[in-house]
SERO-4910 file (N, C-alpha, C, O; in steps of 0.05 Angstrom, whole numbers):
BEGIN
 pado doro    nc1    nc2    nc3   cac1   cac2   cac3    cc1    cc2    cc3    oc1    oc2    oc3
  Met    A   1677   -509   1005   1693   -523   1025   1682   -552   1031   1658   -557   1031
  Lys    A   1706   -571   1035   1704   -592   1052   1697   -590   1073   1700   -569   1085
  Glu    A   1685   -611   1083   1674   -619   1115   1704   -619   1126   1718   -636   1117
  Thr    A   1715   -602   1143   1738   -597   1164   1731   -597   1186   1707   -594   1191
  Ile    A   1755   -600   1214   1748   -598   1240   1741   -581   1244   1736   -579   1268
  Tyr    A   1732   -553   1223   1726   -527   1230   1696   -520   1220   1678   -510   1233
  Thr    A   1697   -529   1193   1666   -530   1185   1645   -549   1200   1621   -544   1204
  Ile    A   1658   -570   1208   1631   -587   1219   1632   -575   1251   1610   -581   1260
  Pro    A   1640   -568   1264   1630   -550   1292   1616   -520   1282   1602   -507   1298
  Val    A   1621   -513   1258   1609   -491   1253   1579   -497   1239   1558   -485   1244
  Asn    A   1583   -511   1227   1548   -518   1213   1534   -528   1242   1513   -519   1251
  Glu    A   1551   -549   1255   1532   -553   1290   1521   -534   1298   1496   -533   1299
  Ala    A   1547   -505   1309   1534   -482   1316   1509   -474   1316   1494   -468   1334
  Phe    A   1505   -473   1285   1484   -457   1273   1458   -468   1258   1443   -459   1240
  Glu    A   1458   -499   1276   1441   -524   1267   1415   -511   1281   1396   -507   1267
  Lys    A   1414   -503   1313   1388   -486   1316   1393   -458   1326   1414   -445   1325
  Pro    A   1371   -452   1336   1372   -421   1338   1385   -407   1360   1373   -415   1380
  Cys    A   1400   -392   1367   1404   -393   1395   1412   -356   1402   1396   -341   1393
  Glu    A   1428   -348   1412   1427   -317   1423   1450   -315   1412   1455   -291   1407
  Cys    A   1473   -334   1403   1500   -332   1394   1517   -359   1394   1531   -370   1411
  Pro    A   1511   -362   1370   1524   -388   1355   1554   -393   1363   1566   -414   1368
  Met    A   1567   -360   1365   1597   -363   1371   1601   -373   1393   1619   -390   1395
  Cys    A   1586   -366   1415   1582   -371   1443   1587   -402   1455   1596   -408   1477
  Asn    A   1575   -424   1428   1567   -439   1428   1598   -460   1422   1607   -480   1432
  Leu    A   1605   -443   1404   1634   -455   1387   1651   -453   1414   1662   -473   1422
  Glu    A   1652   -425   1429   1675   -416   1441   1677   -439   1468   1699   -449   1474
  Asn    A   1646   -446   1483   1641   -462   1494   1650   -493   1502   1657   -507   1521
  Arg    A   1643   -492   1472   1656   -527   1459   1683   -527   1462   1694   -545   1474
  Phe    A   1696   -506   1449   1730   -509   1450   1742   -510   1472   1764   -520   1475
  Glu    A   1725   -495   1493   1739   -494   1517   1734   -512   1535   1744   -511   1557
  Asn    A   1719   -530   1528   1714   -556   1542   1726   -569   1534   1737   -586   1549
  Asp    A   1730   -569   1509   1750   -592   1500   1774   -591   1510   1783   -611   1520
  Arg    A   1789   -568   1508   1819   -558   1513   1815   -566   1550   1834   -581   1557
  Val    A   1804   -562   1563   1799   -564   1591   1800   -597   1603   1811   -607   1622
  Asn    A   1783   -608   1579   1790   -648   1586   1817   -653   1577   1833   -667   1589
  Tyr    A   1822   -634   1550   1861   -644   1547   1877   -644   1556   1893   -663   1557
  Tyr    A   1877   -615   1572   1896   -617   1594   1891   -628   1621   1910   -628   1637
  Leu    A   1868   -636   1627   1872   -653   1640   1874   -688   1638   1873   -703   1657
  Gly    A   1875   -692   1620   1877   -715   1603   1900   -725   1599   1917   -731   1616
  Pro    A   1901   -729   1570   1922   -733   1549   1949   -721   1555   1971   -732   1555
  Ser    A   1940   -690   1560   1964   -673   1558   1982   -678   1585   2003   -664   1585
  Leu    A   1977   -695   1606   1990   -699   1629   2009   -713   1623   2029   -709   1637
  Met    A   2011   -732   1602   2031   -752   1589   2050   -748   1568   2068   -763   1560
  Glu    A   2039   -714   1558   2053   -705   1547   2083   -687   1552   2077   -664   1555
  Pro    A   2106   -691   1553   2125   -675   1563   2126   -644   1555   2130   -626   1572
  Glu    A   2123   -639   1523   2121   -615   1515   2100   -606   1527   2096   -582   1527
  Asn    A   2090   -614   1534   2056   -595   1541   2062   -597   1569   2066   -574   1574
  Arg    A   2065   -609   1589   2071   -605   1614   2098   -578   1621   2099   -566   1643
  Ile    A   2116   -573   1598   2139   -556   1600   2113   -532   1597   2109   -515   1615
  Glu    A   2102   -532   1581   2087   -506   1563   2071   -497   1590   2074   -473   1596
  Thr    A   2056   -512   1604   2038   -509   1632   2055   -501   1653   2051   -482   1668
  Asn    A   2077   -517   1654   2092   -500   1679   2105   -473   1673   2108   -455   1689
  Glu    A   2112   -471   1645   2113   -442   1637   2088   -423   1647   2090   -406   1666
  Thr    A   2069   -427   1635   2047   -408   1626   2025   -403   1641   2011   -383   1642
  Gly    A   2024   -429   1655   2000   -438   1673   1962   -422   1657   1956   -414   1634
  Phe    A   1952   -424   1674   1928   -417   1658   1914   -399   1670   1918   -400   1695
  Cys    A   1893   -377   1663   1879   -356   1674   1856   -366   1698   1852   -390   1701
  Ala    A   1844   -351   1710   1831   -358   1736   1808   -369   1719   1798   -390   1728
  Lys    A   1797   -358   1696   1776   -372   1687   1773   -400   1670   1755   -416   1664
  His    A   1807   -395   1667   1805   -429   1658   1812   -455   1683   1804   -478   1686
  Phe    A   1826   -441   1694   1837   -459   1722   1805   -473   1740   1799   -495   1748
  Lys    A   1786   -439   1742   1764   -448   1748   1749   -470   1731   1738   -488   1745
  Gln    A   1746   -472   1708   1737   -495   1696   1747   -522   1695   1736   -541   1684
  Met    A   1772   -523   1708   1778   -540   1707   1781   -557   1739   1785   -580   1745
  Tyr    A   1776   -532   1756   1771   -546   1777   1734   -554   1781   1726   -570   1798
  Asp    A   1723   -544   1769   1696   -547   1769   1682   -569   1747   1660   -571   1737
  Thr    A   1708   -584   1743   1697   -613   1725   1703   -628   1745   1694   -651   1741
  Arg    A   1716   -625   1767   1725   -647   1785   1726   -676   1775   1716   -696   1786
  Ala    A   1738   -675   1755   1738   -700   1732   1774   -716   1745   1781   -740   1745
  Asn    A   1789   -693   1755   1812   -709   1756   1830   -694   1777   1853   -688   1775
  Arg    A   1811   -689   1800   1840   -675   1814   1865   -677   1821   1879   -658   1826
  Leu    A   1872   -703   1822   1900   -710   1819   1915   -700   1793   1939   -701   1795
  Gly    A   1904   -690   1765   1915   -685   1749   1921   -653   1748   1939   -640   1738
  Leu    A   1896   -644   1765   1900   -612   1771   1917   -604   1789   1928   -582   1786
  Gly    A   1921   -620   1811   1942   -621   1825   1967   -618   1820   1983   -601   1829
  Leu    A   1972   -643   1795   1996   -642   1784   2000   -624   1774   2020   -612   1780
  Ile    A   1980   -614   1754   1991   -587   1746   2004   -561   1762   2023   -546   1758
  Leu    A   1984   -563   1783   1989   -537   1796   2012   -543   1815   2021   -522   1825
  His    A   2025   -563   1823   2052   -563   1834   2074   -565   1818   2096   -557   1827
  Thr    A   2070   -575   1792   2100   -560   1773   2099   -541   1767   2120   -530   1761
  His    A   2072   -525   1764   2071   -501   1752   2079   -483   1780   2098   -468   1778
  Leu    A   2065   -483   1801   2080   -466   1823   2112   -468   1829   2128   -450   1834
  His    A   2118   -497   1826   2152   -500   1836   2168   -483   1809   2189   -471   1813
  Glu    A   2157   -484   1782   2170   -466   1767   2165   -437   1767   2183   -420   1762
  Gln    A   2151   -433   1770   2140   -398   1778   2156   -392   1810   2164   -370   1814
  Asn    A   2158   -407   1824   2176   -396   1844   2208   -397   1838   2223   -378   1845
  Gln    A   2218   -419   1823   2250   -411   1815   2246   -393   1795   2268   -383   1794
  Lys    A   2232   -382   1779   2235   -360   1766   2230   -333   1779   2241   -315   1767
  Leu    A   2215   -326   1802   2215   -314   1819   2230   -303   1833   2230   -278   1837
  Asp    A   2250   -326   1847   2267   -323   1861   2293   -318   1847   2312   -309   1860
  Arg    A   2297   -323   1827   2325   -311   1800   2326   -296   1793   2347   -288   1785
  Leu    A   2290   -274   1791   2293   -254   1781   2290   -230   1810   2292   -205   1807
  Ala    A   2286   -239   1829   2286   -216   1848   2324   -218   1860   2337   -199   1868
  His    A   2331   -241   1858   2362   -245   1865   2383   -239   1856   2403   -226   1863
  Gly    A   2369   -257   1829   2396   -231   1806   2392   -202   1792   2409   -192   1777
  Ala    A   2367   -188   1801   2369   -166   1791   2385   -152   1826   2405   -139   1829
  Ala    A   2365   -160   1846   2386   -146   1864   2421   -146   1859   2438   -129   1865
  Ala    A   2423   -166   1850   2458   -174   1852   2464   -153   1830   2482   -138   1838
  Gln    A   2456   -146   1802   2461   -135   1786   2454   -105   1799   2474    -91   1795
  Asn    A   2435    -92   1811   2441    -71   1810   2450    -55   1838   2447    -31   1843
  Ala    A   2462    -73   1850   2484    -66   1871   2499    -41   1868   2512    -34   1848
  Glu    A   2492    -27   1894   2507      2   1875   2537     -5   1897   2538    -17   1919
  Pro    A   2557      7   1882   2579     15   1894   2584     27   1923   2576     50   1925
  Ala    A   2595     17   1947   2591     31   1970   2604     65   1963   2602     84   1979
  Lys    A   2612     65   1945   2620     93   1944   2614    109   1922   2630    125   1911
  Lys    A   2592    105   1917   2562    118   1906   2554    142   1924   2552    140   1949
  Ser    A   2551    162   1914   2530    178   1930   2508    174   1941   2492    159   1930
  Phe    A   2502    184   1962   2480    183   1977   2457    196   1955   2438    182   1950
  Phe    A   2460    217   1944   2435    226   1917   2444    215   1900   2429    228   1884
  Ala    A   2459    197   1881   2456    194   1865   2439    171   1870   2417    168   1859
  Ser    A   2452    150   1892   2430    130   1892   2401    133   1891   2386    117   1880
  Leu    A   2391    156   1904   2367    161   1904   2356    153   1875   2341    135   1866
  Lys    A   2377    182   1862   2368    188   1839   2357    168   1816   2339    172   1799
  Ser    A   2378    138   1822   2380    119   1800   2355    103   1816   2344     90   1798
  Gly    A   2344    100   1834   2329     85   1852   2340     51   1863   2353     34   1852
  Gly    A   2326     53   1891   2339     33   1899   2340      4   1886   2331      2   1863
  Asp    A   2349    -19   1898   2350    -45   1883   2326    -53   1889   2317    -69   1872
  Asn    A   2309    -47   1908   2279    -66   1897   2266    -49   1885   2245    -57   1875
  Ala    A   2270    -30   1882   2252     -9   1856   2255    -27   1824   2237    -29   1808
  Lys    A   2287    -38   1820   2288    -49   1807   2286    -83   1802   2286    -96   1781
  Thr    A   2286    -89   1824   2269   -114   1830   2243   -116   1825   2234   -137   1816
  Ala    A   2232   -100   1830   2200   -106   1829   2197    -93   1804   2173    -94   1797
  Glu    A   2217    -79   1786   2199    -75   1753   2218    -97   1742   2229    -90   1721
  Ser    A   2222   -110   1746   2232   -135   1734   2210   -161   1736   2200   -177   1720
  Leu    A   2206   -154   1767   2177   -176   1767   2155   -162   1757   2132   -171   1755
  Leu    A   2161   -142   1752   2127   -126   1734   2125   -138   1708   2105   -145   1695
  Thr    A   2149   -140   1703   2148   -143   1672   2138   -179   1662   2125   -188   1644
  Tyr    A   2153   -191   1684   2144   -216   1680   2112   -220   1694   2099   -238   1683
  Leu    A   2102   -209   1712   2073   -229   1712   2057   -209   1697   2033   -205   1699
  Glu    A   2071   -198   1684   2047   -179   1665   2049   -195   1643   2028   -197   1630
  Glu    A   2072   -210   1632   2076   -236   1611   2055   -253   1625   2031   -253   1618
  Leu    A   2066   -269   1647   2045   -298   1662   2023   -281   1655   2014   -288   1633
  Glu    A   2011   -261   1666   1974   -261   1669   1967   -265   1632   1943   -271   1629
  Ser    A   1979   -262   1611   1975   -261   1593   1982   -284   1570   1980   -281   1546
  Gly    A   1991   -311   1585   2005   -330   1576   1984   -359   1572   1991   -380   1563
  Cys    A   1956   -351   1583   1945   -376   1594   1935   -393   1566   1918   -384   1551
  Cys    A   1950   -424   1562   1952   -441   1542   1921   -438   1532   1920   -438   1508
  Ile    A   1900   -436   1544   1874   -442   1528   1863   -416   1519   1844   -415   1503
  Cys    A   1872   -399   1527   1873   -373   1515   1876   -362   1490   1863   -349   1474
  Arg    A   1911   -379   1494   1919   -365   1463   1916   -388   1441   1928   -387   1419
  Asp    A   1897   -412   1448   1887   -424   1426   1861   -420   1422   1850   -423   1400
  Leu    A   1849   -415   1441   1818   -398   1436   1824   -377   1413   1821   -383   1389
  Val    A   1832   -352   1420   1838   -330   1397   1847   -338   1376   1845   -320   1358
  Lys    A   1861   -368   1365   1873   -380   1349   1842   -382   1333   1833   -366   1316
  Thr    A   1829   -410   1346   1816   -420   1338   1786   -407   1325   1774   -415   1305
  Met    A   1780   -388   1343   1757   -368   1329   1767   -361   1314   1757   -367   1293
  Glu    A   1788   -346   1314   1791   -333   1277   1789   -348   1265   1779   -340   1244
  Arg    A   1794   -374   1264   1795   -394   1238   1767   -399   1239   1758   -401   1217
  Tyr    A   1749   -401   1259   1718   -401   1257   1704   -374   1244   1685   -377   1229
  Cys    A   1713   -354   1248   1714   -333   1229   1711   -335   1201   1690   -331   1188
  Glu    A   1736   -343   1191   1733   -350   1172   1717   -372   1154   1709   -372   1131
  Val    A   1716   -386   1170   1699   -408   1163   1667   -398   1152   1655   -405   1132
  Ile    A   1659   -383   1172   1634   -367   1173   1638   -349   1147   1628   -359   1127
  Thr    A   1649   -330   1144   1660   -320   1118   1655   -325   1096   1643   -311   1079
  His    A   1669   -354   1093   1677   -367   1075   1643   -380   1057   1635   -376   1034
  Leu    A   1626   -400   1085   1608   -413   1078   1585   -394   1079   1565   -407   1078
  Tyr    A   1581   -371   1080   1558   -352   1077   1564   -350   1052   1543   -343   1042
  Phe    A   1585   -353   1030   1577   -347   1001   1579   -377    992   1575   -379    968
  Ser    A   1583   -396   1003   1593   -426    980   1578   -447    995   1577   -472    990
  Glu    A   1565   -432   1013   1527   -462   1022   1500   -441   1027   1496   -421   1041
  Lys    A   1489   -451   1013   1462   -434   1015   1448   -437   1043   1438   -420   1057
  Asp    A   1450   -462   1046   1436   -480   1070   1445   -468   1099   1431   -466   1120
  Phe    A   1474   -459   1094   1495   -442   1106   1476   -407   1120   1468   -399   1142
  Arg    A   1476   -402   1101   1478   -377   1090   1445   -368   1099   1441   -346   1109
  Asn    A   1424   -386   1095   1403   -379   1108   1396   -385   1138   1381   -375   1154
  Arg    A   1415   -408   1138   1410   -406   1173   1420   -389   1183   1406   -380   1202
  Phe    A   1443   -374   1179   1460   -343   1179   1436   -324   1192   1429   -317   1214
  Asp    A   1427   -319   1160   1410   -298   1154   1387   -297   1181   1381   -276   1192
  Ser    A   1378   -321   1188   1352   -326   1197   1352   -329   1233   1337   -333   1251
  Gly    A   1377   -325   1229   1392   -331   1263   1380   -315   1286   1358   -306   1282
  Leu    A   1393   -309   1310   1381   -289   1328   1411   -276   1330   1416   -267   1353
  Gly    A   1425   -275   1317   1442   -255   1319   1460   -261   1346   1453   -274   1366
  Phe    A   1482   -252   1343   1503   -258   1364   1511   -242   1385   1506   -218   1380
  Cys    A   1526   -246   1419   1530   -233   1425   1545   -208   1420   1559   -210   1400
  Met    A   1547   -179   1436   1569   -161   1424   1590   -169   1422   1599   -164   1399
  Pro    A   1604   -181   1433   1634   -187   1438   1638   -202   1399   1650   -192   1380
  His    A   1626   -223   1402   1622   -241   1381   1610   -229   1357   1614   -238   1335
  Phe    A   1598   -213   1362   1587   -194   1328   1609   -171   1331   1602   -154   1314
  Gly    A   1632   -163   1344   1649   -151   1337   1672   -162   1327   1689   -146   1319
  Met    A   1680   -190   1325   1691   -207   1324   1688   -208   1285   1703   -205   1266
  Leu    A   1659   -216   1291   1654   -222   1262   1647   -197   1239   1640   -201   1215
  Leu    A   1651   -171   1253   1650   -151   1237   1679   -146   1233   1684   -138   1210
  Arg    A   1698   -149   1248   1730   -155   1233   1732   -169   1222   1745   -164   1201
  Ala    A   1722   -196   1226   1725   -219   1200   1725   -207   1175   1745   -203   1161
  Gly    A   1700   -201   1169   1686   -192   1153   1701   -167   1138   1700   -167   1113
  Lys    A   1710   -153   1146   1727   -128   1137   1757   -143   1133   1774   -128   1124
  Lys    A   1764   -168   1139   1788   -179   1134   1792   -192   1108   1809   -189   1091
  Asn    A   1760   -218   1112   1770   -238   1097   1753   -235   1068   1753   -249   1048
  Leu    A   1739   -211   1076   1722   -208   1045   1731   -177   1030   1743   -159   1042
  Ser    A   1727   -175   1010   1728   -147   1001   1706   -147    982   1693   -167    976
  Gly    A   1701   -117    971   1686   -110    946   1662   -114    958   1658   -112    983
  Ala    A   1641   -122    937   1608   -129    929   1598   -146    966   1582   -141    984
  Arg    A   1628   -175    955   1618   -193    980   1628   -177   1006   1623   -186   1028
  Gln    A   1640   -157   1005   1647   -149   1042   1623   -139   1041   1609   -154   1055
  Glu    A   1609   -119   1030   1592    -99   1038   1566   -114   1035   1546   -103   1045
  Glu    A   1562   -142   1022   1544   -151   1029   1530   -169   1054   1507   -168   1063
  Phe    A   1560   -190   1064   1559   -196   1084   1560   -176   1117   1550   -182   1139
  Leu    A   1574   -153   1109   1575   -135   1128   1539   -120   1136   1530   -114   1158
  Gly    A   1526   -115   1108   1512   -102   1116   1485   -121   1125   1465   -112   1135
  Ala    A   1488   -148   1118   1470   -171   1131   1465   -179   1159   1444   -184   1171
  Leu    A   1499   -180   1170   1503   -180   1191   1490   -161   1212   1474   -164   1231
  Ile    A   1508   -135   1199   1494   -112   1216   1461   -113   1215   1455   -118   1238
  Arg    A   1438   -111   1199   1409   -115   1205   1412   -138   1218   1409   -138   1242
  Met    A   1417   -157   1207   1410   -176   1237   1412   -174   1263   1393   -182   1278
  Gln    A   1436   -163   1273   1454   -157   1299   1422   -132   1307   1405   -139   1324
  Leu    A   1420   -110   1295   1400    -93   1299   1374   -101   1304   1359    -89   1320
  Ser    A   1370   -118   1292   1340   -128   1294   1339   -138   1307   1324   -129   1325
  Asn    A   1350   -159   1311   1350   -181   1353   1359   -168   1369   1361   -180   1390
  Leu    A   1367   -143   1371   1383   -135   1398   1349   -115   1409   1342   -110   1432
  Lys    A   1334   -105   1381   1308    -91   1379   1291   -117   1395   1276   -108   1412
  Arg    A   1290   -141   1394   1274   -154   1397   1276   -165   1423   1254   -166   1434
  Ile    A   1300   -177   1441   1306   -181   1462   1300   -155   1480   1290   -157   1503
  Glu    A   1308   -133   1469   1300   -103   1480   1275   -108   1484   1273   -116   1508
  Gly    A   1253   -108   1474   1227   -112   1480   1223   -139   1491   1200   -140   1501
  Glu    A   1236   -164   1494   1227   -191   1516   1239   -187   1542   1236   -203   1561
  Val    A   1258   -156   1545   1262   -161   1577   1242   -138   1581   1230   -144   1602
  Glu    A   1234   -121   1574   1215   -102   1580   1190   -118   1584   1175   -108   1601
  Trp    A   1183   -135   1575   1161   -146   1579   1162   -164   1603   1144   -163   1621
  Phe    A   1182   -178   1603   1194   -194   1630   1188   -169   1658   1178   -174   1680
  Thr    A   1196   -146   1649   1190   -129   1670   1160   -123   1678   1152   -122   1702
  Gln    A   1147   -121   1658   1118   -113   1650   1098   -129   1666   1077   -121   1676
  Lys    A   1110   -155   1665   1089   -181   1679   1087   -170   1711   1065   -170   1722
  Phe    A   1111   -160   1727   1112   -157   1749   1087   -141   1760   1080   -144   1784
  Asp    A   1077   -128   1746   1058   -110   1747   1027   -129   1748   1022   -146   1731
  Tyr    A   1006   -121   1776    985   -142   1773    973   -145   1744    974   -164   1729
  Arg    A    963   -124   1742    951   -129   1722    955   -145   1690    941   -150   1671
  Asn    A    978   -148   1696    988   -169   1669   1001   -201   1683   1019   -214   1672
  Gln    A    988   -208   1706    995   -226   1721    976   -251   1703    970   -273   1714
  Asp    A    972   -247   1687    954   -271   1678    950   -268   1646    932   -275   1631
  Ala    A    973   -257   1642    985   -254   1614   1000   -272   1608   1012   -281   1627
  Asp    A   1005   -284   1584   1020   -305   1569   1056   -288   1580   1063   -265   1586
  Trp    A   1066   -308   1578   1101   -298   1588   1108   -294   1555   1123   -276   1549
  Gly    A   1100   -304   1542   1115   -305   1508   1141   -319   1508   1144   -344   1510
  Asn    A   1164   -297   1507   1184   -316   1498   1205   -292   1532   1230   -291   1534
  Ser    A   1192   -282   1543   1206   -264   1562   1214   -278   1590   1229   -267   1606
  Arg    A   1201   -304   1594   1204   -319   1622   1239   -313   1623   1243   -299   1643
  Asp    A   1263   -317   1609   1283   -324   1610   1300   -302   1603   1324   -307   1606
  Ala    A   1292   -273   1593   1293   -254   1578   1319   -242   1592   1337   -235   1577
  Val    A   1323   -239   1625   1343   -230   1637   1369   -249   1630   1384   -237   1615
  Pro    A   1378   -271   1636   1402   -284   1630   1405   -282   1601   1428   -277   1592
  Arg    A   1384   -284   1584   1391   -286   1554   1398   -255   1544   1414   -250   1526
  Ser    A   1380   -233   1561   1400   -205   1556   1427   -197   1566   1442   -181   1554
  Ile    A   1433   -211   1592   1464   -206   1603   1479   -223   1577   1497   -209   1569
  Glu    A   1477   -243   1565   1495   -268   1554   1493   -245   1526   1516   -240   1520
  Lys    A   1481   -233   1513   1475   -222   1488   1492   -195   1492   1505   -184   1474
  Leu    A   1489   -184   1523   1511   -158   1512   1550   -171   1527   1571   -159   1527
  Thr    A   1546   -190   1534   1568   -191   1551   1582   -218   1533   1604   -217   1522
  Gly    A   1565   -243   1532   1580   -258   1520   1573   -282   1538   1553   -285   1553
  Leu    A   1595   -299   1534   1587   -325   1559   1598   -313   1584   1620   -303   1588
  Ser    A   1572   -318   1602   1573   -320   1636   1564   -335   1647   1569   -332   1672
  Gly    A   1551   -354   1642   1552   -384   1660   1525   -380   1671   1517   -399   1685
  Leu    A   1509   -358   1668   1493   -363   1680   1466   -382   1675   1459   -387   1652
  Gly    A   1451   -392   1702   1437   -413   1686   1449   -438   1691   1432   -455   1692
  Gln    A   1476   -447   1694   1490   -467   1694   1492   -487   1722   1506   -507   1721
***
């Protein structure tokens, strides 16, 4: 596989041992997209239409805010997004009320059975809010990109010996990305190659979970006065590494 915009970051992520190279890939992509939406995207009408409609999730709005790089740009994004949402919610609220207005001659009990205007309006609003909640621009791009990275990993594992060695000698992955790679192995490989990749992945992950269990155990034992002069080994930062091993990116220690 020739070096591409996907293979280059994958190779770079596996150059240095870490608890989860996939987390590094995810973090790098998110930072790039945050900077893009706070920069060049502001001048692209199609992107502004998209961000007005979908906005961002809480995590990525926070990342944009925490950059403190372009408060004006973030303010513009928020203003036009809020304007778009106010218009849509207003149309849904008043449109549903108008469509659901009960004829005056309808019986009281029939009205109760069919539900009032506010209940129907609420149903329309809930449907829209569920769509909005899952519509983050960065989350959508992240899912597609991580799937592509997984395809690259399963390919490089059999096409590049150096990459395979780095993969096999790594420190494993966080649990969410371990699951992602298991799914990728089943999807992208078949036959003997599928068995080989999945077997290597599972063995490496289980081995490294035992390793980090031992490291966090030694962290707790260091609080025993009898061990106060003993070497910390790799356990000094075992708590944040264990959390990230279990959950993925957490921002601990940043």
